[in-house]
All heavy atoms as an XYZ file, in Angstrom:
901
protein
N      21.878      6.503    -11.050
C      21.126      5.613    -10.055
C      19.996      6.558     -9.561
O      20.167      7.608     -9.224
C      21.940      5.141     -8.982
C      21.253      4.301     -7.974
S      22.202      3.640     -6.617
C      23.281      2.593     -7.352
N      18.790      5.904     -9.454
C      17.603      6.594     -8.911
C      17.875      6.854     -7.406
O      18.391      6.026     -6.716
C      16.388      5.712     -9.005
C      15.049      6.339     -8.748
N      14.583      6.405     -7.480
C      14.216      7.037     -9.492
C      13.397      7.033     -7.507
N      13.209      7.527     -8.725
N      17.482      8.047     -6.941
C      17.722      8.407     -5.560
C      17.170      7.428     -4.491
O      17.737      7.193     -3.558
C      17.204      9.755     -5.348
N      16.033      6.847     -4.833
C      15.357      5.963     -3.967
C      16.105      4.714     -3.755
O      15.868      3.927     -2.887
C      13.942      5.639     -4.445
C      13.053      6.861     -4.198
O      13.351      7.736     -3.491
O      11.916      6.786     -4.799
N      16.982      4.284     -4.714
C      17.654      2.989     -4.628
C      19.056      3.223     -4.167
O      19.852      2.217     -4.021
C      17.824      2.308     -5.996
O      18.369      3.195     -6.924
C      16.360      2.008     -6.538
N      19.550      4.365     -3.672
C      20.829      4.673     -3.141
C      20.761      3.942     -1.831
O      20.140      4.199     -0.880
C      21.014      6.145     -2.944
C      22.428      6.453     -2.363
O      23.117      5.607     -2.077
N      22.648      7.719     -2.395
N      21.780      3.051     -1.686
C      21.933      2.169     -0.479
C      22.860      2.688      0.550
O      23.122      2.113      1.536
C      22.313      0.796     -0.877
N      23.415      3.898      0.258
C      24.384      4.355      1.246
C      23.812      4.470      2.660
O      24.585      4.396      3.582
C      24.877      5.760      0.719
C      25.773      5.681     -0.471
O      26.144      4.597     -0.838
O      25.952      6.802     -1.071
N      22.626      4.890      2.778
C      21.985      5.044      4.178
C      21.310      3.765      4.578
O      20.617      3.735      5.729
C      21.123      6.250      4.179
C      19.839      6.019      3.256
O      19.887      5.197      2.336
O      18.892      6.808      3.447
N      21.322      2.740      3.925
C      20.592      1.467      4.239
C      21.424      0.534      5.116
O      21.794     -0.523      4.621
C      20.013      0.758      2.993
C      19.028      1.606      2.205
C      18.520      0.822      1.039
C      17.897      2.016      3.044
N      21.854      1.028      6.204
C      22.666      0.210      7.234
C      21.823     -0.189      8.363
O      20.610      0.279      8.597
C      23.745      1.089      7.732
O      23.286      2.106      8.558
C      24.607      1.752      6.573
N      22.242     -1.209      9.181
C      21.496     -1.693     10.240
C      21.232     -0.528     11.385
O      20.431     -0.724     12.229
C      22.350     -2.773     10.908
C      23.087     -3.283      9.726
C      23.426     -2.117      8.838
N      22.004      0.546     11.230
C      21.826      1.686     12.186
C      20.860      2.726     11.717
O      20.703      3.781     12.301
C      23.190      2.286     12.488
N      20.190      2.514     10.613
C      19.398      3.546     10.004
C      18.267      3.964     11.058
O      17.633      3.106     11.715
C      18.702      2.955      8.743
C      17.872      4.019      7.991
O      16.870      4.346      8.525
N      18.437      4.511      6.819
N      18.049      5.213     11.099
C      17.164      5.801     11.970
C      15.618      5.552     11.789
O      14.759      5.697     12.588
C      17.316      7.325     12.236
N      15.356      5.044     10.558
C      13.887      4.920     10.125
C      13.508      3.411     10.219
O      12.454      3.080      9.826
C      13.801      5.350      8.693
C      13.984      6.891      8.560
C      15.077      7.395      8.005
C      12.949      7.650      8.921
C      15.308      8.706      7.912
C      13.110      9.025      8.718
C      14.223      9.534      8.287
O      14.450     10.913      8.128
N      14.322      2.581     10.823
C      13.908      1.136     10.884
C      12.653      0.892     11.694
O      11.771      0.149     11.211
C      15.097      0.254     11.371
C      16.243      0.185     10.319
C      14.589     -1.172     11.850
C      17.486     -0.457     10.866
N      12.577      1.640     12.766
C      11.290      1.366     13.604
C      10.021      1.933     12.890
O       8.960      1.232     12.974
C      11.511      2.078     15.005
C      12.417      1.400     15.870
O      12.783      0.173     15.693
O      12.993      2.062     16.760
N      10.183      2.924     12.129
C       9.116      3.492     11.285
C       8.797      2.545     10.225
O       7.637      2.242      9.887
C       9.303      4.859     10.854
C       8.244      5.447      9.905
C       9.669      5.815     11.985
N       9.857      1.999      9.589
C       9.543      0.915      8.568
C       8.829     -0.264      9.058
O       7.932     -0.835      8.413
C      10.934      0.512      7.915
N       9.092     -0.678     10.303
C       8.367     -1.776     10.927
C       6.799     -1.411     11.042
O       5.992     -2.277     10.687
C       8.875     -2.058     12.346
C       7.987     -3.052     13.051
C      10.280     -2.756     12.178
N       6.499     -0.071     11.406
C       5.186      0.282     11.379
C       4.549      0.278     10.043
O       3.389     -0.052      9.993
C       5.003      1.678     12.024
C       5.374      1.749     13.520
C       4.530      0.810     14.361
O       3.359      0.730     14.174
O       5.124      0.074     15.238
N       5.164      0.575      8.976
C       4.693      0.538      7.612
C       4.286     -0.873      7.336
O       3.233     -1.146      6.712
C       5.738      1.263      6.619
C       5.214      0.853      5.174
C       5.865      2.568      6.876
N       5.229     -1.740      7.646
C       4.965     -3.151      7.381
C       3.736     -3.707      8.191
O       2.988     -4.464      7.639
C       6.183     -4.156      7.690
C       7.239     -4.068      6.583
C       8.568     -3.699      6.895
C       7.006     -4.437      5.252
C       9.523     -3.730      5.967
C       7.886     -4.454      4.291
C       9.196     -4.084      4.628
N       3.597     -3.164      9.373
C       2.342     -3.538     10.127
C       1.221     -3.103      9.504
O       0.088     -3.741      9.522
C       2.480     -2.944     11.608
C       3.398     -3.854     12.476
C       3.321     -3.333     13.891
N       4.258     -4.120     14.768
C       5.114     -3.512     15.464
N       5.342     -2.250     15.605
N       5.936     -4.288     16.215
N       1.203     -1.887      8.952
C       0.052     -1.273      8.270
C      -0.285     -2.111      7.078
O      -1.452     -2.362      6.783
C       0.280      0.149      7.859
C       0.139      1.158      8.978
C       0.630      2.559      8.460
C      -1.238      1.308      9.450
N       0.659     -2.618      6.295
C       0.441     -3.395      5.184
C       0.217     -4.919      5.430
O      -0.024     -5.665      4.485
C       1.528     -3.216      4.148
C       1.682     -1.850      3.595
C       2.959     -1.640      2.784
C       0.431     -1.519      2.788
N       0.316     -5.301      6.699
C       0.095     -6.685      7.014
C      -1.415     -7.087      7.140
O      -1.801     -7.664      8.212
C       0.843     -7.020      8.320
N      -2.184     -6.664      6.170
C      -3.615     -6.906      6.157
C      -4.041     -7.064      4.685
O      -3.795     -6.264      3.911
C      -4.327     -5.701      6.915
C      -5.841     -5.966      6.913
O      -6.496     -5.632      5.918
O      -6.319     -6.535      7.983
N      -4.804     -8.090      4.384
C      -5.135     -8.324      3.010
C      -6.044     -7.287      2.433
O      -5.930     -6.868      1.265
C      -5.889     -9.613      2.903
N      -6.927     -6.748      3.253
C      -7.841     -5.641      2.695
C      -7.065     -4.414      2.433
O      -7.214     -3.782      1.387
C      -8.946     -5.332      3.746
O      -9.710     -6.472      3.938
C      -9.816     -4.093      3.273
N      -6.051     -4.056      3.251
C      -5.267     -2.882      2.945
C      -4.272     -3.058      1.778
O      -4.147     -2.201      1.016
C      -4.439     -2.469      4.269
C      -5.329     -1.923      5.375
C      -4.614     -1.256      6.421
N      -3.968     -2.103      7.357
C      -4.485     -2.556      8.444
N      -5.790     -2.167      8.858
N      -3.977     -3.262      9.310
N      -3.870     -4.237      1.569
C      -3.083     -4.644      0.343
C      -3.999     -4.416     -0.821
O      -3.708     -3.825     -1.864
C      -2.447     -5.906      0.452
C      -1.221     -5.837      1.304
C      -1.943     -6.391     -0.926
C      -0.610     -7.155      1.607
N      -5.210     -4.942     -0.712
C      -6.233     -4.769     -1.946
C      -6.464     -3.306     -2.142
O      -6.569     -2.882     -3.378
C      -7.463     -5.569     -1.578
C      -7.227     -7.095     -1.699
C      -8.560     -7.884     -1.528
N      -8.313     -9.164     -1.758
C      -8.022    -10.182     -0.734
N      -7.989     -9.770      0.515
N      -7.806    -11.460     -1.012
N      -6.591     -2.566     -1.112
C      -6.857     -1.126     -1.274
C      -5.678     -0.406     -2.003
O      -5.924      0.342     -2.935
C      -7.141     -0.453      0.040
C      -8.514     -0.835      0.600
C      -7.013      1.103     -0.103
C      -8.737     -0.449      2.026
N      -4.480     -0.790     -1.619
C      -3.311     -0.233     -2.261
C      -3.309     -0.572     -3.762
O      -3.092      0.327     -4.587
C      -1.992     -0.585     -1.610
C      -0.744     -0.205     -2.372
C      -1.920      0.117     -0.213
N      -3.598     -1.765     -4.083
C      -3.553     -2.303     -5.486
C      -4.718     -1.543     -6.230
O      -4.521     -1.164     -7.384
C      -3.803     -3.784     -5.507
C      -2.600     -4.640     -5.048
C      -3.025     -6.123     -4.885
C      -1.424     -4.431     -6.014
N      -5.804     -1.398     -5.619
C      -6.937     -0.672     -6.366
C      -6.586      0.754     -6.617
O      -7.006      1.286     -7.652
C      -8.176     -0.765     -5.477
N      -5.805      1.323     -5.736
C      -5.528      2.800     -5.852
C      -4.310      2.994     -6.939
O      -3.955      4.113     -7.151
C      -5.178      3.373     -4.559
C      -6.362      3.553     -3.610
C      -5.938      4.061     -2.204
C      -7.314      4.481     -4.180
N      -3.735      1.961     -7.438
C      -2.607      2.166     -8.285
C      -2.938      2.906     -9.600
O      -1.984      3.558    -10.097
C      -1.927      0.847     -8.686
C      -2.776     -0.071     -9.651
C      -2.053     -1.417     -9.807
N      -2.740     -2.213    -10.780
C      -3.727     -2.947    -10.428
N      -4.065     -3.081     -9.232
N      -4.382     -3.770    -11.411
N      -4.164      2.923     -9.971
C      -4.591      3.661    -11.214
C      -5.045      5.053    -10.921
O      -5.198      5.868    -11.847
C      -5.638      2.875    -11.960
C      -5.305      1.440    -12.469
C      -4.171      1.459    -13.321
O      -4.019      2.421    -14.231
O      -3.274      0.526    -13.349
N      -5.256      5.462     -9.641
C      -5.657      6.734     -9.402
C      -6.582      6.794     -8.250
O      -6.850      5.748     -7.566
N      -7.244      7.957     -8.014
C      -8.055      8.126     -6.778
C      -9.447      7.550     -7.007
O      -9.901      7.462     -8.153
C      -8.268      9.574     -6.378
C      -9.020     10.405     -7.303
C      -9.231     11.870     -6.700
O      -8.404     12.245     -5.898
O     -10.102     12.555     -7.193
N      -9.982      7.055     -5.890
C     -11.267      6.398     -5.920
C     -12.046      6.737     -4.547
O     -11.392      7.135     -3.597
C     -11.103      4.776     -5.888
C     -10.518      4.252     -7.080
C     -10.092      2.768     -6.783
C     -11.563      4.275     -8.275
N     -13.313      6.667     -4.683
C     -14.187      7.022     -3.531
C     -14.196      5.767     -2.571
O     -13.855      4.700     -2.994
C     -15.569      7.361     -3.949
O     -16.233      6.268     -4.534
N     -14.650      5.972     -1.455
C     -14.779      4.950     -0.471
C     -15.751      3.819     -1.071
O     -15.491      2.618     -1.010
C     -15.219      5.449      0.915
C     -15.573      4.221      1.898
C     -14.224      6.341      1.557
N     -16.855      4.179     -1.597
C     -17.827      3.323     -2.228
C     -17.187      2.468     -3.315
O     -17.435      1.283     -3.416
C     -19.137      3.968     -2.602
C     -19.916      4.388     -1.386
O     -19.834      3.860     -0.352
N     -20.647      5.464     -1.567
N     -16.404      3.201     -4.201
C     -15.796      2.395     -5.245
C     -14.769      1.393     -4.796
O     -14.745      0.281     -5.147
C     -15.068      3.410     -6.307
C     -16.027      4.224     -7.059
O     -15.930      5.434     -7.077
N     -16.951      3.508     -7.747
N     -13.921      1.891     -3.761
C     -13.019      0.929     -3.103
C     -13.718     -0.239     -2.469
O     -13.282     -1.383     -2.597
C     -12.211      1.663     -2.139
C     -10.959      2.522     -2.615
C     -10.503      3.439     -1.617
C      -9.955      1.651     -3.224
N     -14.850      0.041     -1.771
C     -15.544     -1.011     -1.150
C     -16.074     -2.102     -2.028
O     -15.959     -3.318     -1.845
C     -16.695     -0.510     -0.298
N     -16.474     -1.585     -3.223
C     -16.942     -2.543     -4.263
C     -15.827     -3.401     -4.856
O     -15.898     -4.641     -5.029
C     -17.645     -1.718     -5.375
C     -18.269     -2.593     -6.469
C     -19.007     -1.731     -7.465
O     -19.757     -0.856     -7.108
O     -18.769     -1.963     -8.732
N     -14.649     -2.680     -5.086
C     -13.500     -3.330     -5.639
C     -13.011     -4.503     -4.685
O     -12.566     -5.546     -5.058
C     -12.416     -2.399     -6.031
C     -12.868     -1.542     -7.190
C     -11.088     -3.054     -6.356
C     -11.997     -0.178     -7.522
N     -12.823     -4.068     -3.412
C     -12.137     -5.022     -2.435
C     -13.132     -5.912     -1.695
O     -12.824     -6.644     -0.934
C     -11.271     -4.199     -1.383
C     -10.145     -3.406     -2.075
C     -12.093     -3.418     -0.479
N     -14.463     -5.764     -2.130
C     -15.540     -6.538     -1.570
C     -15.614     -6.465     -0.069
O     -15.770     -7.583      0.569
C     -15.485     -8.036     -2.136
C     -15.449     -8.084     -3.614
C     -15.284     -9.452     -4.263
O     -14.698    -10.404     -3.466
O     -15.743     -9.676     -5.275
N     -15.599     -5.307      0.397
C     -15.866     -5.061      1.909
C     -16.850     -4.032      1.987
O     -17.158     -3.203      1.117
C     -14.495     -4.672      2.597
C     -13.399     -5.727      2.476
C     -13.705     -6.898      3.301
N     -12.639     -7.776      3.416
C     -12.536     -8.898      2.627
N     -13.515     -9.164      1.742
N     -11.652     -9.751      2.790
N     -17.352     -3.758      3.109
C     -18.289     -2.750      3.356
C     -17.718     -1.342      3.398
O     -16.480     -1.291      3.679
C     -19.033     -2.926      4.749
O     -18.132     -2.641      5.752
N     -18.399     -0.379      2.984
C     -17.829      1.053      3.089
C     -17.301      1.325      4.435
O     -16.205      2.040      4.534
C     -18.894      1.938      2.586
C     -19.728      1.095      1.727
C     -19.722     -0.344      2.376
N     -18.023      0.898      5.512
C     -17.496      1.284      6.838
C     -16.165      0.623      7.155
O     -15.282      1.150      7.707
C     -18.551      0.691      7.806
N     -16.057     -0.651      6.743
C     -14.782     -1.432      6.931
C     -13.659     -0.759      6.196
O     -12.506     -0.560      6.682
C     -14.904     -2.940      6.515
N     -13.945     -0.416      4.878
C     -12.924      0.217      4.102
C     -12.522      1.580      4.667
O     -11.366      1.896      4.690
C     -13.425      0.395      2.608
C     -12.443      1.286      1.827
C     -13.524     -0.950      1.897
N     -13.488      2.324      5.151
C     -13.107      3.717      5.791
C     -12.176      3.419      7.012
O     -11.346      4.193      7.192
C     -14.387      4.318      6.316
O     -15.107      4.796      5.166
N     -12.367      2.343      7.749
C     -11.509      2.150      8.886
C     -10.132      1.772      8.441
O      -9.112      2.273      8.910
C     -12.078      0.956      9.646
C     -13.322      1.328     10.521
C     -13.838      0.255     11.379
O     -13.417     -0.886     11.253
N     -14.824      0.536     12.222
N     -10.046      1.009      7.389
C      -8.711      0.626      6.786
C      -8.038      1.901      6.237
O      -6.809      2.102      6.425
C      -8.781     -0.410      5.751
C      -9.071     -1.787      6.375
N      -8.165     -2.493      7.067
C     -10.203     -2.500      6.287
C      -8.637     -3.680      7.440
N      -9.859     -3.706      6.988
N      -8.770      2.689      5.541
C      -8.241      4.040      4.962
C      -7.714      4.901      6.103
O      -6.743      5.542      5.981
C      -9.306      4.648      4.061
C      -9.546      3.961      2.718
C     -10.840      4.551      2.154
C      -8.389      4.120      1.760
N      -8.431      4.905      7.164
C      -8.051      5.767      8.247
C      -6.557      5.329      8.742
O      -5.745      6.247      9.043
C      -9.001      5.726      9.483
N      -6.355      4.047      8.837
C      -5.095      3.533      9.215
C      -4.075      3.866      8.170
O      -2.921      4.269      8.607
C      -5.156      2.105      9.536
C      -5.902      1.760     10.706
C      -6.021      0.223     10.947
C      -6.950     -0.022     12.206
N      -7.191     -1.414     12.455
N      -4.283      3.684      6.927
C      -3.419      4.068      5.867
C      -3.053      5.558      5.874
O      -2.048      5.958      5.567
C      -3.980      3.512      4.517
C      -4.011      1.986      4.419
C      -4.697      1.677      3.032
C      -2.619      1.458      4.382
N      -4.115      6.379      6.104
C      -3.895      7.857      6.231
C      -2.979      8.145      7.370
O      -2.088      8.931      7.336
C      -5.172      8.531      6.397
C      -5.919      8.850      5.216
C      -7.213      9.575      5.378
N      -6.971     10.931      5.928
C      -7.833     11.694      6.451
N      -9.069     11.233      6.669
N      -7.577     12.900      6.858
N      -3.185      7.480      8.583
C      -2.417      7.693      9.743
C      -0.903      7.422      9.398
O       0.027      8.127      9.759
C      -2.750      6.767     10.941
C      -1.896      6.878     12.022
C      -1.963      7.789     13.020
C      -0.878      6.016     12.373
N      -0.984      7.540     13.891
C      -0.284      6.355     13.567
C      -0.331      4.806     11.780
C       0.867      5.741     14.235
C       0.746      4.103     12.359
C       1.294      4.656     13.505
N      -0.700      6.354      8.603
C       0.710      5.991      8.180
C       1.175      6.754      7.034
O       2.302      6.540      6.457
N       0.391      7.717      6.577
C       0.788      8.655      5.407
C       0.999      7.854      4.181
O       1.686      8.187      3.222
C       1.909      9.545      5.624
C       1.624     10.374      6.833
C       2.741     11.417      7.197
C       2.140     12.282      8.336
N       3.225     13.084      8.829
N       0.286      6.717      3.980
C       0.288      5.907      2.700
C      -0.754      6.329      1.744
O      -0.490      6.147      0.476
C       0.189      4.361      3.063
C       1.158      3.853      3.983
C       0.800      2.359      4.300
C       2.593      3.939      3.370
N      -1.781      6.950      2.248
C      -2.837      7.516      1.262
C      -3.183      8.925      1.725
O      -2.919      9.287      2.861
C      -4.107      6.643      1.216
C      -3.797      5.213      0.747
C      -4.810      6.620      2.583
N      -3.738      9.636      0.730
C      -4.281     10.996      0.993
C      -5.614     11.083      0.611
O      -6.159     10.293     -0.236
C      -3.445     12.040      0.156
C      -2.048     12.163      0.637
C      -1.406     13.434      0.117
N      -0.004     13.492      0.595
C       0.815     14.121      0.071
N       0.701     14.760     -1.181
N       2.013     14.233      0.595
N      -6.489     11.965      1.246
C      -7.824     12.152      0.884
C      -8.173     13.493      0.395
O      -7.407     14.468      0.646
C      -8.665     11.901      2.206
C      -8.440     12.935      3.321
C     -10.109     11.803      1.863
N      -9.116     13.485     -0.500
C      -9.545     14.776     -1.079
C     -11.086     14.757     -0.902
O     -11.769     13.793     -1.205
C      -9.246     14.827     -2.654
C      -9.806     16.170     -3.253
C      -9.480     16.125     -4.731
N     -10.123     15.070     -5.510
C     -11.360     15.115     -5.961
N     -12.114     16.172     -5.788
N     -11.788     14.087     -6.717
N     -11.576     15.761     -0.244
C     -13.021     16.012      0.008
C     -13.728     16.634     -1.231
O     -13.191     17.696     -1.712
C     -13.260     16.657      1.270
C     -12.897     16.005      2.597
C     -13.736     14.792      2.843
O     -13.086     13.739      3.230
N     -15.016     14.853      2.640
N     -14.794     16.125     -1.724
C     -15.566     16.828     -2.580
C     -17.001     16.712     -2.108
O     -17.784     15.728     -2.294
C     -15.494     16.024     -3.963
C     -16.203     16.759     -5.157
O     -16.463     17.949     -4.923
O     -16.318     16.182     -6.207
N     -17.413     17.887     -1.508
C     -18.756     17.791     -0.867
C     -18.769     16.791      0.268
O     -17.904     16.844      1.216
N     -19.720     15.876      0.322
C     -19.712     14.871      1.380
C     -19.072     13.560      0.950
O     -19.152     12.621      1.665
C     -21.182     14.589      1.766
C     -21.960     13.978      0.697
O     -21.558     13.931     -0.528
N     -23.175     13.544      0.966
N     -18.354     13.568     -0.185
C     -17.599     12.394     -0.659
C     -16.169     12.577     -0.448
O     -15.612     13.628     -0.598
C     -17.990     12.116     -2.088
C     -19.484     11.770     -2.315
C     -19.732     11.336     -3.724
N     -19.057     10.213     -4.111
C     -18.997      9.718     -5.358
N     -19.494     10.454     -6.360
N     -18.323      8.732     -5.672
N     -15.477     11.460     -0.066
C     -14.049     11.490      0.112
C     -13.394     10.644     -0.971
O     -13.827      9.521     -1.298
C     -13.722     10.872      1.411
N     -12.419     11.026     -1.546
C     -11.640     10.428     -2.628
C     -10.174     10.129     -2.133
O      -9.526     11.088     -1.657
C     -11.635     11.078     -3.991
C     -12.941     11.268     -4.608
C     -13.728     12.350     -4.272
C     -13.332     10.306     -5.483
C     -15.121     12.476     -4.821
C     -14.616     10.378     -6.050
C     -15.438     11.437     -5.739
N      -9.683      8.918     -2.299
C      -8.468      8.598     -1.837
C      -7.480      8.228     -2.917
O      -7.893      7.769     -4.032
C      -8.595      7.351     -0.856
C      -9.212      7.629      0.363
C     -10.630      7.669      0.532
C      -8.469      7.971      1.562
C     -11.232      8.013      1.806
C      -9.070      8.305      2.745
C     -10.456      8.382      2.858
O     -11.063      8.667      4.045
N      -6.210      8.489     -2.682
C      -5.175      8.264     -3.576
C      -3.910      7.823     -2.737
O      -3.868      8.173     -1.677
C      -4.855      9.345     -4.502
C      -4.175     10.553     -3.885
C      -3.999     11.632     -5.032
N      -3.155     12.747     -4.583
C      -3.565     13.642     -3.669
N      -4.763     13.620     -3.156
N      -2.679     14.611     -3.317
N      -3.058      7.166     -3.443
C      -1.683      6.886     -2.802
C      -0.871      8.140     -2.657
O      -0.926      8.948     -3.515
C      -0.954      5.767     -3.678
C      -1.550      4.402     -3.826
C      -0.779      3.523     -4.781
C      -1.629      3.825     -2.463
N      -0.236      8.237     -1.498
C       0.645      9.385     -1.288
C       1.756      9.490     -2.395
O       2.028     10.503     -2.877
C       1.178      9.380      0.111
O       0.063      9.403      1.001
C       1.991     10.681      0.365
N       2.404      8.408     -2.642
C       3.477      8.275     -3.670
C       3.576      6.832     -4.062
O       2.694      6.038     -3.673
C       4.809      8.771     -3.034
C       5.154      8.035     -1.688
O       4.989      6.872     -1.619
O       5.545      8.671     -0.699
N       4.555      6.459     -4.825
C       4.647      5.189     -5.451
C       5.315      4.144     -4.427
O       5.219      2.944     -4.771
C       5.554      5.174     -6.630
C       7.049      5.233     -6.527
C       7.597      6.690     -6.033
O       6.855      7.590     -5.974
O       8.786      6.742     -5.956
N       5.697      4.567     -3.267
C       6.481      3.656     -2.399
C       5.583      2.520     -1.820
O       5.984      1.353     -1.756
C       7.222      4.366     -1.281
C       8.163      5.325     -1.790
N       9.400      4.887     -2.356
C       8.186      6.631     -1.808
C      10.115      5.989     -2.758
N       9.471      7.057     -2.391
N       4.384      2.726     -1.395
C       3.440      1.805     -0.948
C       3.179      0.730     -2.042
O       3.214     -0.487     -1.759
C       2.178      2.378     -0.327
N       2.919      1.242     -3.291
C       2.669      0.302     -4.338
C       3.921     -0.609     -4.589
O       3.685     -1.802     -4.791
C       2.267      1.159     -5.530
C       1.875      0.320     -6.769
S       0.327     -0.427     -6.282
C       0.602     -2.099     -6.959
N       5.078      0.056     -4.578
C       6.317     -0.835     -4.739
C       6.453     -1.806     -3.678
O       6.834     -2.972     -3.955
C       7.497      0.076     -4.799
C       7.540      0.927     -6.240
C       8.556      2.014     -6.223
N       9.862      1.593     -5.729
C      10.792      2.486     -5.429
N      10.599      3.853     -5.592
N      11.984      2.042     -4.938
N       6.152     -1.487     -2.407
C       6.211     -2.486     -1.393
C       5.247     -3.683     -1.534
O       5.672     -4.829     -1.452
C       5.935     -1.875      0.041
C       7.049     -1.053      0.647
C       6.425     -0.297      1.804
C       8.070     -1.924      1.087
N       4.058     -3.326     -1.934
C       3.036     -4.352     -2.217
C       3.336     -5.272     -3.373
O       3.304     -6.439     -3.318
C       1.661     -3.732     -2.460
C       0.617     -4.659     -2.985
C       1.127     -3.194     -1.084
N       3.834     -4.658     -4.426
C       4.272     -5.451     -5.586
C       5.375     -6.380     -5.265
O       5.431     -7.515     -5.616
C       4.707     -4.492     -6.784
C       5.399     -5.269     -7.884
C       3.504     -3.764     -7.393
N       6.352     -5.895     -4.528
C       7.542     -6.702     -4.127
C       7.118     -7.914     -3.178
O       7.627     -9.041     -3.303
C       8.684     -5.819     -3.558
C       9.323     -5.004     -4.627
C       9.972     -5.807     -5.755
O      10.500     -6.882     -5.621
O       9.826     -5.297     -6.932
N       6.227     -7.579     -2.352
C       5.679     -8.591     -1.435
C       4.954     -9.627     -2.170
O       5.093    -10.872     -1.841
C       4.774     -7.964     -0.341
N       4.136     -9.241     -3.101
C       3.436    -10.266     -3.930
C       4.424    -11.036     -4.758
O       4.292    -12.305     -4.901
C       2.404     -9.520     -4.775
C       1.254     -9.029     -3.887
C       1.878    -10.566     -5.971
C       0.229     -8.198     -4.686
N       5.409    -10.429     -5.394
C       6.454    -11.275     -6.074
C       7.202    -12.191     -5.130
O       7.421    -13.251     -5.572
C       7.422    -10.187     -6.829
C       6.775     -9.325     -7.873
C       6.229    -10.176     -9.004
N       5.602     -9.252     -9.957
C       4.337     -9.263    -10.286
N       3.594    -10.123     -9.860
N       3.916     -8.440    -11.217
N       7.471    -11.732     -3.999
C       8.125    -12.682     -3.084
C       7.230    -13.846     -2.686
O       7.604    -15.021     -2.552
C       8.568    -11.951     -1.773
C       9.375    -12.789     -0.830
C      10.640    -13.234     -1.402
O      11.347    -12.527     -2.098
N      10.931    -14.511     -1.053
N       5.889    -13.478     -2.518
C       4.908    -14.588     -2.256
C       4.872    -15.582     -3.356
O       4.774    -16.828     -3.132
C       3.585    -13.925     -2.019
N       5.032    -15.126     -4.616
C       5.005    -16.050     -5.785
C       6.173    -17.004     -5.697
O       6.122    -18.142     -5.942
C       5.105    -15.214     -7.035
C       3.728    -14.553     -7.440
C       3.899    -13.558     -8.648
O       5.047    -13.433     -9.258
O       2.998    -12.991     -8.926
N       7.383    -16.381     -5.224
C       8.552    -17.273     -5.021
C       8.345    -18.377     -3.927
O       8.826    -19.484     -4.054
C       9.736    -16.421     -4.664
C      10.484    -15.822     -5.822
N      11.357    -16.485     -6.653
C      10.237    -14.610     -6.396
C      11.743    -15.622     -7.587
N      11.072    -14.507     -7.532
N       7.611    -17.965     -2.914
C       7.319    -18.844     -1.788
C       6.381    -20.024     -2.159
O       6.492    -21.129     -1.622
C       6.809    -18.060     -0.588
N       5.470    -19.646     -3.112
C       4.470    -20.685     -3.515
C       4.845    -21.495     -4.748
O       4.615    -22.689     -4.767
C       3.137    -20.035     -3.676
C       2.040    -20.915     -4.265
C       2.686    -19.372     -2.321
N       5.439    -20.829     -5.748
C       5.587    -21.412     -7.067
C       7.067    -21.700     -7.331
O       7.950    -20.830     -7.058
C       5.096    -20.588     -8.196
C       3.601    -20.301     -8.012
O       2.783    -21.179     -7.561
O       3.115    -19.233     -8.432
N       7.391    -22.838     -7.848
C       8.838    -23.217     -8.127
C       9.318    -22.196     -9.265
O      10.436    -21.822     -9.169
C       8.947    -24.597     -8.586
C      10.355    -24.975     -8.787
C      10.674    -26.487     -8.545
O       9.916    -27.041     -7.810
O      11.516    -27.007     -9.226
N       8.524    -21.974    -10.178
C       8.897    -20.972    -11.206
C       7.761    -19.875    -11.325
O       6.764    -20.082    -12.036
C       8.963    -21.607    -12.575
C       9.569    -20.638    -13.636
C       9.898    -21.303    -14.975
C      10.487    -20.244    -15.821
N      10.747    -20.745    -17.135
N       8.078    -18.718    -10.571
C       7.074    -17.671    -10.544
C       6.753    -17.164    -11.863
O       7.612    -16.971    -12.748
C       7.703    -16.707     -9.615
C       8.804    -17.331     -8.873
C       9.315    -18.438     -9.746
N       5.461    -16.785    -12.065
C       4.986    -16.269    -13.340
C       5.692    -14.979    -13.777
O       5.902    -14.726    -14.924
N       6.145    -14.200    -12.821
C       6.813    -12.907    -13.147
C       8.256    -13.191    -13.824
O       8.835    -12.210    -14.221
C       6.890    -11.904    -11.973
C       7.684    -12.384    -10.840
N       7.217    -13.191     -9.803
C       9.027    -12.099    -10.547
C       8.178    -13.381     -8.960
N       9.285    -12.781     -9.317
N       8.701    -14.349    -13.781
C      10.038    -14.742    -14.346
C       9.821    -15.286    -15.733
O      10.887    -15.638    -16.380
C      10.805    -15.750    -13.499
C      11.414    -15.116    -12.300
N      12.452    -14.346    -12.399
C      11.037    -15.134    -10.993
C      12.890    -13.946    -11.135
N      11.987    -14.343    -10.251
N       8.599    -15.398    -16.239
C       8.271    -15.870    -17.672
C       8.780    -15.063    -18.683
O       8.750    -13.783    -18.535
C       6.900    -16.226    -17.776
O       6.423    -17.133    -16.851
């Protein structure tokens, strides 16, 4: 069994529940979900992300600052340009599962079950 799927510590008394709530709050924004999806293939600059998610670079920078605060993304500076990437696969997995759950909420037969 993969270490991440070990349910032994997943009890209602888990010490990380309050932090998990903060992670969900960070991801409770359409632009931030789009940013996470855009970063699934690798690192991107703020301008590239802004173009992909159809938001201004300033707005994307603000969202990235929140994702950095939550340690969901990391930044690499190259001169005056910043490149962002996902810290690990967990944020991506959360977003994918949320989208799959949304498909169940909207469609009688979700496309991912085809």
